[in-house]
N, C-alpha and C positions, 0 to 999 in steps of 0.2 A: 488072738487077733490075726486076721489074714494078712498075707504079705502086702496087699494093696492098701488096706486100712493102716497098717503100720507105716508105710511110706508116706501116706497123706498126713499122718500125725507128726512125723519127724520133720516135715518142712518148716512149720512154724517154730519148732525148737531150734533148728539151725539158724533161722532168721534172727531169733532172739539172741543167740550166741554171737552172731556177727555184729548186732547192734551194741551188745555189751562190750565187745572187744575194740571196735573202731574208735571210740573216743579216746582210748589210751595212746593211740599212735602219735598225735602231736605232742603230748606230754613226754613221751619217750624220746622223741626227736629233740625237744628242747633240752632234755637232760644230757643228751649226747653231744652238745655243743659246748665243751668246756674251754674253748679257746680263750675268750676274754677273761672268764672267771679264774682260769688257771694261770694267767700271766703272773710271774713273780713281781712283787711290788717293792720299789725302792723305799727304804725306811731311814737311811742315814748316810751321810758323807763325812768321813773323818780322815785326818791325815797326821802323820808324824815323821820325824826324821829317824831313819834306821841305818846305821853304819854309813854306807856311801850312797844312799838313795833317800828321796822323799817318797814315802809310801802313802798313797791315797786309797782308801777302802770305801767302796760303795756297798752298803749293807742291804740285803734283800730278805723279804719274807716270801715263803712259797717257792723257793728254788733260786735259780740264777738265770740271766738272759740266755737265749739260745746262742747268740754270737755277739762279740764285741769287736768294734773296729776303732782304732786310734791312729791319728796322724797329726803332724805339726801343720798349723795353718797360720797365716798372718792375721786373718780376721775371722771371728766365729759368726756364722750366719744362723739365725733362728730357724728352727725346723717347724715351719708353719707360715710365719709371716715373710720369710726370706730376707728380713732386715738384719743389718749388722748388730751384734750384741757387744756391750761394753765389757771388756775383760782387761784388767790391769795386767801388765807384764810385757816383756819384750817379745814373747812368742806365746802362742796358745796351742795346747794339746787338745784336739777335739776328740772326745770319746763318745761313740754311738753304741748304745746297748739295745739290741734287737730282741723282739718278743718279750718286752718288759713294760712296766708302767711306773709312773711316779705319782699315782693317785689311787685312792680307793673310793668306796661309796660316800665317804665324808668329804672328799675333795683331795687337794694336793697333799702328798706326804712329805715330799722334799722339793723345795722351790727356792728361787732367789739366788743369793750369793753368800759365800762364806770365805773369810780371810784366814790365812794360816801364817804363823810366825816361823816359816821354814826358809832355808837358804835358796831353794829353787822354785818350788811350787808355792805361790803366794795367795792363790784364790781358786775357788771352784764356783762356776757360774752355770746355773740351769738355763738351757736354751731350747728346750723342746720336750714335750710329752705328748706324742701324736701318733695315733694309729699303731700302737704297739712298739714304738721306738722312743727311747729316752736319750737325750743329747745333753752333754755337759762340756764346758770348756775349762781346762786347767791353765790358768795364767802362770807363766814361768819366767824366771829371770834369764834363762838360757835355753836354747834348743840343744838337748843332750840325748843320749840313748835312753830307751825306756823299755819296759817289759810288762805285758798284761797277762794275768792268769785268772782262771775261774776256779774258785774254791767253794766249799760248802756255804751257801747263802752269801757269798761275797764275790765282788769283782775287785781285784787288787791291781793297782797301776803303780809300778815302781819307776820313778824318774831319777836318773843319775845326778849325783851332786859331786862328781869327780873334778872339783876345781878348788883352789884356795879360797878361804872365806875369812872375813873379818866381821867384827861386831860394830854396828853403827846405830845411831839414834834416828827415829822417825817421830815427828811431832803431830799430835792430834789435838782436837779441841775438847776441853772437859766441860763439866756441868756448869761452871762459872764463866764460860766463854774465854778461858785462858788456855794456853797451849801447854801440853804435858808430853814428856818424852817416853817412848817405849823403845826397847832394843830389838834389833833384827840382825841375824846373820846374813850377810850378803856376799856376792862374789867380790873378791879383792881387786880384780882387774878393772872393774867399773863401778866403784861404790856410790858415786854421786847419782848416776842413773838408777842404780839398784834401790837406793833409799827412796827415790821419787816413785818408782814402780811400787814399792811397799806401801808408800803413802796412799797412792790411788787405789790399792787393794783394800784399804781401810783397816780398822781395828779388828782384832779377833773377837769371837763371841765373849770370851772372858773379859777382854778389855772394854767391850761395849757394856757388859754388866757392871763394870767399874765406872761407867759414866763417860767414856771416851767416844768420840764420833768423828767421822770424816766430813768436813765441810769442803765440797769440791766446786761450789759455785757454778754448777752445770758443765764444768769441764770434764771430758772423758779421760784425759791424760795429758801428756806433753810430748813435744819432740823438739828437735834442733837445740839440744842441750850442748853448751860449750862453756869452758872456763878459760879465760885469758886475761892477764893483767889484773888478777884479783877480782874480776867481774864474772859472775855466772849468768848466763842468759839461756832462756828457754821460752818456748811458745806453748800456750795452752791449745788443746785440740777440741774441735767440734762445738764447744759452748763456752760461754763466759757471762756471768751475771751475778752481781753482788746481792740482789734481792733487797737492796736498801740497808744491808747490814755492814757494820764496820769489821766484822769478823768474816773473812773470806778464805779461799784456798791459799792466798798469799800469806796469811797469818801462819800457815803450816809449812809452806814451801820455803820461806825465808830462813827460819831457824834450822830446818832440816838441812839446808845447803850450807849455812854458815858454820856448821860444826867442823867443816873441813878447813884446815889452815890456809888453803889456797884461795878461799872465797871470802872476800870482804864485803862485797855488795851483790845484790841479786836484782836482775832486771827481768821482769815477766812480761811477755808480749801476749796480746790477745790472738785469737785464731786468725785474724786478718793481718797480723804481723806488725801491730803498732803497740807502743808503750809511751808513757807520758814524758819520760826523760831518758831517751836512748843513749845519750852520751854523758860523760862525766862520772865521777866517783860518787855514786849515790844509788840507793835502791830505787826501783821504779815499778809501777803497775800500770796495766792498761785502763783506759777509762771505764770499761765494763766492770771493773772491780771497785770503782768508787761507790760510796754509799748513795 
């Protein structure tokens, strides 16, 4: 074959090769975008007391987040809606884990809230799984020192418990709508406030499995707690409604506070600052907790 004929025959062959190769380019480009598929996925949140710290462990599959930022805040704000999130505790440790996810193809892997029977960290609350960022709030009895470390498939948050503790009771509602006591280690310096914070954190997963539940009557928590002259007073925050039931958050608050020798009566105020019997030696609830 002459040089000219060979050149003419080679042109269609080159064109065919180009047609055969070009469709592979988008597939190769898609395969080289591992950003979302490679995000480590949160699979568990567990906590336990170790020596002088409460240790919270965020377990991951596929590695760990690129960075973790933690700081104490007064109110946890949802990463997405921008609305405040209910977290029991006197203070909240906000933990943001970047380049991570709390969901897979089947949906959320870890969400909601979990209560812990620990002296400082009493709850972990999910507050965001948005654009490669996972946010949790750790409700604590006290603002103390803390340490964050990245380990193999784990984010470990150690929160100090370097304070005196005592064991107190917290009352929840059982399957028969009666109240039942569980025990909590709480800071000795403010046990009344601490047991109420533990109450609003709710029962642990094991306690829930045994039939205990928190009836909070739409209240987020409490403030303005005082004990004088044998009378404990406190105000419910954000919400208050009995839902027509005779079993309300008052059913849990009253025995939880009356375990203390200094408390003979409990007066609960609604968010607006009203209670039915503000004076005198008697228990009192706001109208919003009436059936």
